[in-house]
N, C-alpha and C positions, 0 to 999 in steps of 0.2 A: 423521572431516567433509570432503566433495567441495564443493572452491571453485567459485562460481559465476562465470560471466564470461558477459556479456550483450553481443553487438554487434548494437548498429542502422546501417544506412546505407540512404536515403534514403526511411525510411519515408515513405509516404500516404494516406491515407482520405478519400472522399470519398465522401460520400453521395447527396449530390445534383449536379445543377447550378448550386443556388447556396448548398450546403453542405461545406467545404472542411475537414476535420478536423486533418487533419493535412498540413506540408508537406514532405517533404523534412528530415524525422528523422535525425541520424543523432550518436550517443555512444556509449557502448561504459559498461557497469557489474558493476563489480567487487564483493569480498568488503564486506560487514559492512551498513548504511542508507541505499539513497538512493532522496533528496528529487524529489521535482516541484511545484515552485510557479506558480499561475499563478490567473487569476481565474478563477470559473464561465461555463464557455464557452472555455478555452482550449486545449480538450483536451485533457487531464490524465488525464480516464477514458476513455477514447476510446482514449490510447495501454495505460491497463494492460488494460484485454477486450483488446489485439491480444495484448502478453505472457503473459495470461493465457491463449489460445485458444480465448478467449469469443466474437469476430468475425475476419475478416479485413481482411488490407490489401487495398490499390489496388496500391501499389506498392514497391518496397524488399526488402530482406530482415532478416530477425531470427535471430542467430544465439544456439540457450542449449548452451554448451560443445562448440560447434562443429558442434550438433545444431542444422536445420534448425527453426524455428518452428515450420513448419507439417509434408513431407514427415515430420517426425518428431514429432507431434503426439501419439503415445502415451508416448513416451518421457521428454516433457516431461515433460507432466501428472501424471504417476509422482513426477519433481520439486519442483510448484509445489501451493501452498495460496497461496486468494484467498478475502480477505474486500472484496464488490462493496459499494457507495456504502449500496444499498437492503438491506436485507437481515431477512426475513419466517422467528419459530421457528414450532413450536408452545404458545399461548400456557397452556396447559393442560399439560405435559408440566413434568418439573423438567429444570433443567439440565441435570443427568446422564443422564437419561434422551434429551433431546434429541440432548448430543454421541453415548452411543452409536447412535443414528439414521441421524446423520451417520457417523458409523463403518463401518456397515452400508454404509452406501452403498458408500464407498472402497475396499470387498472386506474390511474386518476382517472373518475371519469363526470368528478359534479367540474363541469369548468368555471363556477369562480372556486371553487377549493383548491381546482388544477391551477390554476392563478396565482393565489395568493403563493402558492406552494413552490411553483416556480422561480418568482420576484425573489423571496426568501432564500431559496440554490443563489441567485442572483449576488444578491446582497450580500454575503456569505464569502463567496471568491472575489469579490469587488472588482465587479462589471454591469455597474447598473448603468454607468455614465456611456454603453460601447454593446447595451445590450438587445436595442433596435438597428446595429452595422450588422452587415453582412459577415457569415462567418471568413467568409475570401479576405477579409481587409479586415482581419486576426491577424497578433504575431502570432509567434511556437507559444511564449508566456499564456498568451490569452488565451489558446486553446487549451492549455494544459489545464486551467481553473475550470474553461469550462466542462470539461473532463468529470473534472473534481464536482463541482454543478454537479450536474447529471447523477450524480454516483453518490449524493445527500437526496436527491426527491425520493420519495417513501420514510421518508426519515428515519433510517437504518441506523441501527445500535452499533454494526458493525460494518466497518469500511476497513474494505482492503483495497490497494496503491501498492501498481509496479513501478517505478524506476520516476513515480509524478517528475525528477528536478533534473532528466537525465535531456543534458541537451541545453538548458537552461543558460544563461548570460545569469550575473552575480544579484543584478538586484531582480528578478522573476526568480531566480532557485529563493531571496528570500521573502518572497511576494508568497511562495509555498510553502519556508518553515511555517512563517505564521501561521495562515490559517489551516495548516496540520496540530498546531500549537493550542490557535482558540477551539477547531472541533473534538482534540482529544483533555479539553477540559471536563464534553458529555456525554461522548461514545468513548469505546475504544477503535482502536487503527493500526488495524496492519502493515505496513508495509518494507518495499524493499529500494535498497540502492544501493550503489559503488565506492558511498564519497566520505568516509568517513566523517565531514564535519557533515553533513546532513543530520547524520544518531547524533552530534551533539548538539546539534542546537534545538535538534523536535522528541528526544524519546528520552524514556525514563527504564525504560530496561530493553534490550537486543540481545539478538543473536547470529552467532556468525555459520554460516555455510560456508566449504571447503568440498569440492570435489562432488557434493552429495553427502554431503558428514556434516554433523552436527558439531562445530570444535571450539565453538563458547555462549557462555548466557552469561548473562551478569547485566552490570548496571555500565554508563557506557564512562561514569568516570575509574569505574574500575579497568577498560580498557584502556582508558586513556593512559591509565599509570600503566602498565603491561606495554602501551608506544613508548610513557617517555623514557621503559627504565632499559629500551633498546637504542635509544637519542633520535624517537623517531617524533619528530613533531606535529600530532593526531587535527593539530586543525591545519597543514602544511597538503593542501588535496593534491599540486603536484606532487607529492611524495609517494602517494598513493601505490603511481602501479610499480616503484620501485621494492618500496618498502612493506607491501603487501602478503609477500610470500613470506617473508621470513616471521608476522607476524602472524603470519598462520597458524607459523613452526611453533611456535612463542607458545600463542596458545590451545594448545593442541593438546 
């Protein structure tokens, strides 16, 4: 196992004069599960896209195990898996067929090795019982788990996931939490959410973004203590909308 260390220094992203998505972000991400917490529009997806080498920053530097994110882009891509917020599948294919297609795209050309790795990914996300079922018959939660499975192809050491629990019912959210926690024992995971309970369930470290700025970094219990001191129960996800702005002000 290769322990991943991500160093982010003065990272900036400007889309146009009226849209500054990230403002001087500096933090370190080590082994385990690292969460990005923030409202919609806080800059979480932009940061994840930069880490996944999908878009380039306006300024600043990111290194992954001392490799520069853009001058060493190919080497870093060989080590990462990515689940974007919006992910499309061919609904007429089965789960297994869809993953085999992605495996080919990722360069897994040996048929037997590809089949083995696809089956391993399916088992990691607990979809073995439905792998031969068409994706059109999958629930939304099953599709999210299938998305995680495709990100695991190629045995990445860095897994980046954008809002993997958004829109899920409590049972499927718990399924995703368990998968992330288990994977985080052996690889580095960076994932975004706007739900505080997701952070508490999975993450050893987190960062909080607000309007493109980094307003908090630390451990979940430190954020929980901050929330409790304000009389806001961190487990009460229904209170996120009402309490979020106050928490962000206190974290600054």
